[in-house]
N, C-alpha and C positions, 0 to 999 in steps of 0.2 A: 470125891464126896463134895456136894455144892456147900456152900458157906451158909452158916445159920442166918436167919433173918432177924432184924433188930425191930422188935415189937414196939419200942419207944419211938423209932424213925415212922414206921407206919402210921401209928395213933397221931403224931404230929401231923402227918400229911393231911390224914381224915379231917382233922380239926381245921386246917388252913383250908381244905375243899369246901367245907361247909360253911365256913366264914366268907368265903367269896362267893358262895352260890344262895346263901340266906338273903332273903327279900331286905330291903333299905328300910329302917323307920324313919319318923318324922324327926328325931333327935339325932341320929347316927352322923349326919352330914356335918355338924357343928359342935365344937365342945362347949361345956358350960361356960367357960371364962370368955370364950369369944361370942357367944350369946350375949353375955352381959354388956359386951361392947358394943354390940348392935342394938340392944335396947337403949342403951346411955345416948348412942348417937342419934337415933331416932327421935328419942325425947328432945335432945336439943335441936333438931331440926323442926319438932311440934311448936316448940317455944319460938323458934325463928319464924316460923310461919305467922303466929300471932302477932309478933311484932310488925312483920309486913304488912299485914291486912290492916294494922292501925295507923299506917303512915300516909302521909300524902304529898304531893308535890312542893319540892322545896325543902323538904325535913332532912336532907341530906346535902348540906352546902359547906364542904370542907373549908373553904376559902372566906376571908373577911372581905365582904364586899360594900361599896359606897354607892348608895343610891343618887338621885339628880338631886336632891335637896343637901345633900352633904353629910348624911346620916351614914354610919357605920354600921352595918349588920355583920353581929358575930357569926362566926362558924357554929354549924350543925352537923352533928354526927347523929349515926344510928346505933342502936344497942345491938349489934350483929358483928359477929367474928370478923375483922379485917375491915370494918366500916367504924371502928371506934378511935376514939383521939388516942389513947395510950397504946394502941396498937403499932402505931408509928409509920404507917402505909403513906408512901408519897402521893397524898391526894391533890396535890397543889397542881397538879396538871391535868385535872378531870376537865375542866372549862377548855382547855387547849385541845383534848380529845375529843370533845364534842365539835369544836370548831372545825376541826381536820375531817371530822365525818360528814358535815354539811356541807363543806368545801367540795368533797368527793361526789355528793350526792346533785348539788347545783350544776356542777360541771357535766356529770353523766347525763343530766337532762336539762339542756341549755334554754333558756327563756327563750320566747316567742313573742315578736313584736315588743320587745323591751320589757315584758312582764315574765317574772319567774313563777310559772305555774307548778313547780314541783312543790313550793310550799304550801299552795292550797289543795295539793292531791288532784291535780289535773293536767299533769304532763303527758309525756307520751307513754304509749302503753308498754307492758312489761311483762315479764313472765310471771305467770301465778304461782306457779310450783317451781322452786329454785333448786329442786333436788339434782344434783349432778355432781361433777368432779372437774375442779380447775385448778392450774398450777400457773407458775409465774415466778419472777424474782421479786425481792424485798430489799428496802434499805433502812439501816438502822440509825434512829435517831436518838440522842440523849436526852434525857429528861431535865426540867431545871433545877432538880435536887440530886444528889448522890446517894444511892442506897446500896448496902451491901448485906451479906449474911449476918456479918457481925454487929449489924445496927439492931437486930431485933433480939428480943428476950421471950422465945416461944413459949417457956415454962410459966412466964407470968400473963401471957396472953391466953394460952390455952392451958389451964392447969387440968390435971388429970390424963394427960398424954404424954407418953415417954417418946421422945423424937429421937430418932437415928440417923446421925449424919448432919445435924443442924450447925457443928462447929465447923465445918467445911464448905466449901462452894456448892450453892444449890444447884441442883438438876434445871436444866431450862433456861438456863442464864445464857442468853446470846450475846457472844462478846465481837463477833465479827462485825465488819462493815456492811456487806451483803451477803446475799444468799441465796437459795431457792425455797418455794413453797408448795405444799399441794394441800388443797382443801377439799375433803369429800362431805357433800351436805345430803341430809335425809329429812325431809320434810313431812309433817303430819297431813293426811290428805283431807282432814276435816278444817273447814273455814270457819272462824267465828266472827260475826257481825256485832256492831256496836254502833252507838251514836257517838259520832264525833263533836268536839267543842267547835264554837263559832268561828268564823273565818279568822277575826282578828286575832285568835290564839295560835295562829300560824308560828311553826310548822304543823301540819296536819298530817295524820297516818293513813287516812283512806277510808276508814270505816271496815276494814277486816283485817283478820290477824290470824297467824296459825303458829303452832309450836314448832320448834327445828331443833336438830341435833347436828354436830358435825365431828370430823375428823382432822386434825391440822397436822400436817409434818413439816416442820421447819428444819431446814438444812443450813447449818452454820458452816458454809463453805470457807470463809476467808477468817474464821474463828478459831473455834475449839476443833472444827471439822466433823461434829457429832449431828445426829440427826434426832431430833426432839418430835415426839409423837404425843398427842394430848387428845382427850375429847372435850368438846365445848357443848353447852345447852343454852338455848335461848328461843327467840321469837324472831317471825318474820313477817314484813307488812307487806303484802304483795303489790298494793297500789302504789305505793311509794317504791318499792323495790330496797328498802332498808333491813338489814339483817344485823340484830343484836345478840352476840353470844357471850358467855363467859366461862370459866372453869370454877370448879368447886372443890373444896378440900377441907380437912380438919382446921385449918387455919384462916380459910376465906370462903365464907359462906355468900358466895358470889350470885348463885341463881335467885337468892331471897331478896337481894338488892338489885336486882336486874333492871326494874323501872326507873330506878333513880339514876341511871346512867344514861338514859335514853335522851333523845335531842330536846325535848319540850314536854310540856303537861298534856298533850294529847295522845303522845307517845306512852306516857305514863299510865295513864288511865286505863288504855286498851290493854297494855300488858300486864298492868295489875290485876285486871278482871280476868284475862287468860290463866296466869300464874295461879290465881288464888284457887282455881278449879283444879289444874293439872297438878300441882304440888300436894294439894289435899288428898287428891285420889291416889296419889304414888305413896304417901306417908302411910296411909291407911292399908294399902296393899303389903306394904312391907311389915308393918305393924302385925298384921295377921299371919303372915309367915315368917316371923321373926327366926326361928329355929331350922327353917328350912332354905330360906333364901340367903345366900352368902354375898350377894352382890351389894355394895355400898350405891346408893342411890345418886345420880348426878356426879360420880366419880370422874376425874380427870385422867387417871392413871389407867393406861390401857393394859399395862404388862402385870398389874397387881389390883385390879378393882374390887377386892376382897374387902371386908371389915378387917381391921387390924388395929393393935393396940401399941404398935411400934410404926409409925408412918415415918416418910423420910419428906421433908420439906423441898417445896421446889417453886419456881416462879410463877406466878398467876397471870392470867392475861384475860384481857378484854377486847373484844373484836367487834367493829363497826364496818359491815361491808354493804356496798351498794350495787345493785345488779343495773346494766347497763340494759338500754333498749335494744332488743334483737333485732328489730329491722328499721330502716329509714324511714322517715314520715313519708305518707300516701298523699299525694298531692291529688286535687281535683282535675278532672280531664277538662274542663275549661279554663283551668289555669288559675283556678281560687286558691284559698288557702289550704295548708294539709288538713286531712281529716282524720283526728285521733281514732275516730271510730271505726272506721275502714280497716287501720291497722289493728285495732285492739280483736275486731272480728277475726282476722286472719291469724292471729297470735292463739286466740280461743282455738280455731279449728286446728291449728298445728298440735296444741297440748291435748284436745280430744282423741284426735288420731292417735297420738303418741301413748295416751293411757289407755284408750279404750278402741284398738284397730280395729276399722271395719272395711279398710280399703278405699276411704276416701281420697280425691285427689288432692293433695297439698304441696305447697313449693317446698324448697330445698329447705332443711332445716337447719338455721343458725345456730353458731355456737352459744353457749353461756359464757357472759363475761360479765365481771365485776371488780371492781376497785374497793382494797379495803386497807384500815390503819387498825393496827394492833397496840395496845398499852398495858404494859406490866406494873401496877401499882406499887408493888412491893419491891421489885428491882430497878424501877425507874427507868423504862427505856421505852421507845415507840418502834414499832417495825412497819414502814409504809411500803405499800405495794408500787414498782416502778412502773410507770407509765405518764401518760399525758396528764395535767398540762405542765409538769415539771421537767418530763422527758419525752422526746420525739418518738413515735410508734416503731422506729426502726431500733431503738434500744430497748423499749419494753413495752407492753400492751395489758400492764395490770396481771390480771389473773382470768385465763382462757381455758376452756374446755369444753365438755359436752354434757348435755343433760342427761339423767339417770336412764332412760328409755333408749337414748342414743348410744350411750356407754355401755349398757346391756347389751343392744344390738351388735356393736363391735365386738365383744367376747364372744358371743354366739358364734358371728361369722368366723372368728378366728379359730375358736375349737372345731367348728365343720371343717374348715379348711385344713387344718392340723390332722383331723382324722382321716381326710382325704389323702393328705401327704404320707400318713403312716398305711393306710391302705394300698397306697402305691409301692411304699417299701415292702409290704407282703407280699406283691405280685412279682415285684422283682426277685424276692428270695425264693420263692415259689419257682419261677423259671430257672434260677440257679440251681435249686435242688435238682430240677429235672437234667440239668446238663452235667451236673456231677453227682450221679446216683451209682456210679461204681468204685469199689474200694480204690482204684488207682486214680480217679479224678477227685475223690475227696482227700486223697492223701496229699493232693497239692495245694488245698485251700488251708488258708493259715487259721490256727486255732485262735490267735489274738484278734485275727480282724473280725470274724465274727462274734467273738466275746464283747468286743467294745460297742458292737452295734447292741448287742442283745441287752447288756447292763443300762444304756439308757433307754431302751424301750421299757425294761422293767421298771426304771424309775417313771417313766412317764405314766404306765399302767399304776404305781403306787399313788402318784399324785391324784389322778383322776379319780381313782377308788375311794381316796380320802375325801374328796370335794363333793362326790356325788350325793352322798346323805344330807349334806346342807344346802345342797344348790337348790336354787329354787326357779328362776327363769331360765337357768342355764342348765336344767337338769338333763334334758334330751341330747345337746351338743357334748355334754360331758359323759354322758353315757355312750354315745357313739365313739368319742376318743377312747374310753376305757376298752370297748370292745374291740376296736382297731388295734390299741397296743397290747390286749391279751392276745389276739390273734398272731400279731409279730413277736411278742415273747414267746408263745408257746412253740410256733413253726421254728422259730431260730433256735429255742432250746432243743428241739428234737434233731435239728440239723447239726447243732453244735456235738449233741450225744453221739451221732454216728460217727463225727470227724474226730472225738476223742477215741472213740473205740477203733477206728482204723489207724489212726495215728500211736496207739497204746503201745504194740510192738515195738515202733520205732523208737521211741523214748526208753522202753526196757533195755533194747540192744544198746543204746548209749550209757545206760546205767551200767550194764554187766560188761562192757568191753573194757579191756587193759588199757591202761594208759599208753602204753608203747605201741600198742597195734595200729596199723595203719589200714584205711580201706584201700581196695584193689580197683578202685573205679577210674581209672587212667583213660586217657585217649588211645593206647595200645592194645591191640588184641591181646588174650590171655595168653600167657606163657606156656611153654610145653608142660603137661603132665610130671610129676614127681617119679622118680623110678620107685619101683616096687619095693617093699621093705624086705631086708634079709630075712631068710628063715630063722626061727627061733631055735637056740641051742637045744641039744637034746635033755638037758637037766633042767628044762625052763618049766615043765609041767606035763600033762598028759598029752599024747598025739592026737586024739580024738577032741575035737570041738565039743562044746557043751552044749546046751540047748540054744535055740535061735534066740529066743527072747531074753536069754541071761545074757548075751554079748552084744547084740546088735540093738542101739537105740532105735525105738518107732519115732519117727519123724512124722508129725501129720501137719500137711501144707495148710496154712489158713488161706481163707477166702480172698485176702488182699494180696495173694501170691507172694508176700515178703517172708521168706523162708530162712532168712539170714538169723534172725533172732530164735527161730525154732532150732535150728542146727546149733547155735551157740549153746541154748539151755539144755539140748542132748547132749552135747559132748561135755559140758561140765559135769552132766551126771553122771558120766561112764569113766571110771578110774584107768589112767594109762597103763597100770600095771594089773594084770588080770589076777595075780597072785596076791596083791597088797589087800590087806582087810578093809573094809568099808570106813569111811569116817563117820565118826560119833559126834561132829561138831553140831552144835544146836542150829536150826533155822534161822537165818537172820530175816526179820521183818521187813517186808516190802516197804521202800519210801516212796512208790508210786502213788499219788492221790487219786482218790476215786472221784467220779464226775459229780456224785452228790456233794463231796467234800468242797469241790470247785464251785459248785453253784451256792454253796453255804456263803464261802469267802466273798462271791459276787454280791449276796445280797447284803453282807454287812459292810461291805465297801460302799455298795450304793446308799445305805441308810446313812455312814457317816458323811458323805459327800452331800445329801440331802440336808442333813442337819448344819452343816458348815455353810450351804448356800442360805438357809433360812437365817443362821444369825449374822451373815454378812450384812444384812440389811442394816443392821447397828453399826458397823464399822465405820473407820474414817472412808473419806471417796476414794482415797489412792490406793488402800490396801484392798478394798472392795473391788474396785476396777481390776489391780492386779490378777485378784483371784478369779474373778470371772472369766478374765480374758484366757488365763492360764487353763482353767477348766476347759472352757473351748477351744483352745490349741489342743490339749490332750485328746478330746473327743474326736476331733477333726483329723487326728493322725492315724485314723483307722486302715488306712492304707499301707501302713508303715510295716507292721508285721508281715502283709503279703509280701511287701518288696523284699523284707528280710529272708522270707521262706523260699521264694523265688530264686535268690541267689544262693542259698544254702544247698538245695536240691538241684539247681541247675535248670529251672523249669522257667519255659519262657512264658507261656499263659496259663493261669490256673482259674481264671473268672472270667465269665463272658463279658465282652465289652458293654451291652445294655445294662448288664447288674452294676458294672464300675461307674459308666456314667450317670445312672439313674440314681443310684444312691448317693452319690456326689452332690447331685444337685438338691435331691429332696432334703436330705440331711443339712445343707446349707439354708434351705428356706427357713425355718424356725429362727435360726440364728439371725439372719438378716432382717426378720420382721423387729427383734428388739434391739440390734446393733444400728440400724438405719433409719428405720422408721419412727418420727418425731413423737407422733401422735399416738403411740402403742397404748394398750388399754391398761399396761402398768404405769405408763408415764415413766418409763425407765430412761435413764440418761443415755443418749445415743454415743456411738464411738465408730464413725464411719472409717477413720483409717486404720483401726483393729479389725475390722471386717473387710477390709480390702487386703489386709495382710493374710487373715483367715482365707478367704476365698483362693488368694494367690497360693497359699501353702497346700490347699486341696489340690490343686490344678497341677502343681508342681509333682506331688505323688501320682496323679493320673498321667503326666507326661513321663514320669519314671518308668511305670508300668508299661507305657507303649514302647518305651526305647527298651526295656527288656524283651519283648516281645520280637522287637525289629531286628536290633544288633546283638541280642544276647544277654542272659541276666547277670553275665558277669564281665560285661565289657568294661574296661577301665579300672577295674579291681584287681588288686596284687593277687597272685596264686597263693602267695603263703596266709591269706587273710581266709580264704575258704578251704573246706575239704575236698580231696579229690572226687570227680564226677565225669563220668563218660560224656565225651562230647557227640551228639549224635549228627554234628554237621560239620565235620573236619574237612580242612583243605585238601584236595586231591592232588597227589603229585607222581609223576612216573618214576622219578628217583628217589620217592620215599621208602628207602629199601628197609631201615630201621622200624618205621610203622608197620611194617609187615607186607608191604605192597599195596597194591588196589584191591578194591572189593572184588568177592567172587564174581565172575561172569561179565565183567565189563569188556566191551567188544572194541578191539583196537581200531581206530580210524582206516579209512580206505587210503590207500597210496594213489596220488595223481602224478602224472607225468606231463611236462611244460617242455616246450621249444622256444628258445632263445630266438628272436627274429633278427638279431644283428649277427650273433656269432653260429646261430643254427645248433647250439648243442643242447641236449636234454638233460633235464632236472626232475628228479624225484622229492615229491612231498607228501606228508604224512596227514594232510589237509589240515581242519581246525582242531581246537584243541576238546572238542565236544565228543564224547563216546557215549553209545546207547545201549540199553538194557531193557529187558523186559520184567516190569514190577510183578511179583510173584503173586500180589494181592488183587490189584484191578487188571492186571493182563495187558495193561497199555505200556507204549514205549516210554522209557525215562531216560532223558537226554542229561547227562553229568558232565559239567565243565571239568577238565582235567588240565594242570600245568604241566607241560611237556618239559623235558630234563633241561635244565640250564636256562630256563626262562624264569623272569621275576613274576612275584604276584601283583594282580591289578591292585586298583584303589580299595579302600577299605570298605566304602560303601558298596560298591559293585560287586565285591566278592562276598560280603554279607547277603546281599539280596540273592545273589546265584546260589549259596550254599543252603539257603534256606527253601530251595526247590526239593532237596532229596535227604535223605535220613540213613545213616550207617550204622549198622549195630555191631556190638564187640565180638560177634562171629563173622564178621566181615560179609554182611549181607546188606545189600541195597535198597530203597524202596522210595516211592513218592513220600513227601512228608505228609500230606493229608491222608493217604493210605494207612500208612504206619502208627499216626496219631489215632485214628479211628480204632485200628487194632488195639492198640495198648490201653485203650479206655475199658477195654473187658478184660484182657490178661496180657500179663507181663512175660510173654513167650515169644520166641521168634516165630514168624509162619513157617518159616523153610523147615529150620532143624530143631526147633521146640526148645533152645537154651533160654535159660532164663535172662530177661533183660533189665536192666536197671531202670527207676521211674523216670519218665520225662519230666 
């Protein structure tokens, strides 16, 4: 009787289904309390924008200054969070920050004929669009004053905000002396023109400006060992190559005071004009969608950019970066001074072709290079990029990388090449499936080897399918990679399913075999058949036998010719005593996993590894490196299961050599890209010694597979470590009586008579130790080396290669190795007597 259904559970399931499928409303994405937080935060930003528009250059001067007449100018502060006097920020080093930035700019664009043209915006031509990715090393410099988390009272500075973790060390607090940095910049395509100040107000900004945002990743290598990632917002002056960005949070309204951090009044007026437009537009859009849009504007927190009533404090940053000239000065052909106009035309042609490619001939695209200084006003320290003039180029070259279009082209190229690599893997797998299309050959292939390849191909497909919806310029290459990995995953999955189906009786036989049972796969021929059983006594039962189907088990020979499991199952099903009553024990559930369950475990395992790999980006460098190298080592050990199965089954060769060599090379190529190539598109840290170890480990496995084919799969392995198996390549001796003698049909060598010239006596010899027989498969002569009685065996190597020419069956028939291996691919029976043969 079926169990009664639970109506309450079904009702709840229907409610959950309706809730999931019900269309979203404008107010469903945000709670009322969170909406109140957003409204309050936008109101504060609206007030900050009003204060920002009413300020002028010089209104923020946090240091007391003395002019030429000796008069002392008092410090001035802004009524913005983080820029007020009672906030306690270390603004004493603001002028030092400006001077460090100007020093970088004037060094990047050196003077010409003793005149500094950078100050008047007439220096060398620079990139108009600084969008790209750069990376390099940094050095930490302490500020003039010391600041820590216990210095500030955030409850007084930012009332109405409940801080989490403000009594412990703040995040983004870089404590090491040096480390690595990566900066990803994305500039607005719209250029804004303005009228700059007179020449005597130098430095000048050049008359054009654009908005810019970036993502900085600071790796504290020698300090905490953590990676700090943040978003910065700011502006870019293309003519001067100056980039000024800052972080913004609840305790630091940096974007609203950004012009006051610029090098001079001309930079101030241009940035104030631009930010007045962009900030007002963003605030209006956020206020219009305050109940739907959960993103806090200008947030520097990448992991949690939502509005929150419980923020956590972190160190704030201000970045001044200087873009370096991409091309050297172009001199006149007549030996005149360099022509800035000619260099500028070349740069504009390169940028035009990068943004709107039409196939125009352009020179080699130079790298994007910039120097930078970062100042933390609340944690009081500087981060300066390592390079000239303080360090020679051999020790550091500031921040170098590629422009956005070049970086995107590299990603597209790598994705296409990786797709071709996966297509090559599919081709090799298809050829191997043609080679291993019979149950006998599929039984040789290791299930673990194909499984390891299938898991990685499935992870590649999952990553590509996840990235495809959000891919823009890389959509088509990602789609190609997804299709290639899908082919590899599906074809490999079908091959793995066939292997599992063929090898399932083998594993079932191992589970049902008693612990004391021993396999009879030895190198000796089978023993004599046992004596017939004694007749039963008269009172044992009826004289006439019962129906045939009642006492004789029906054995169905499977297509893989493995009848041992079927015989064991049938024998266990027939009672030994015919008069005994049948057993009434309940049947035991099979512990054998289905193929669907195995695939489910593979999916769960790949998801866990993917999540760990993503989270490892925030780990310390040493644990992250150990984890990635361990994953690569385990993945590149895919030939180990095949080596183990060859040893277990005494199989010399299960896979074709093109498949082995091709898969080894193709699966090493993606690892080599990230482990060896320094300018890979992820800018991951390279580890050449680790890759050399990984490549050596793969080829050690390949060498072991080759040795198993040449000298035997069990060469050098103790016999007690492996189960008994038939040796198809035994050493044949004339005096091997215990082994049952020589194979059937070997012809004795012809006798030869020789006369000694000195004594004249005659002697008879049996010739060489090679005997001949006709192979029953190809009908050609097979010459077999036989060791004569009393002689010692030859060297191991020569004996091994000689034995590989023939194969001896348990029924004492001998054939060519190639002939019998071709025969055993289709059926495990002797071609002569039709006896069952063990697998090769």
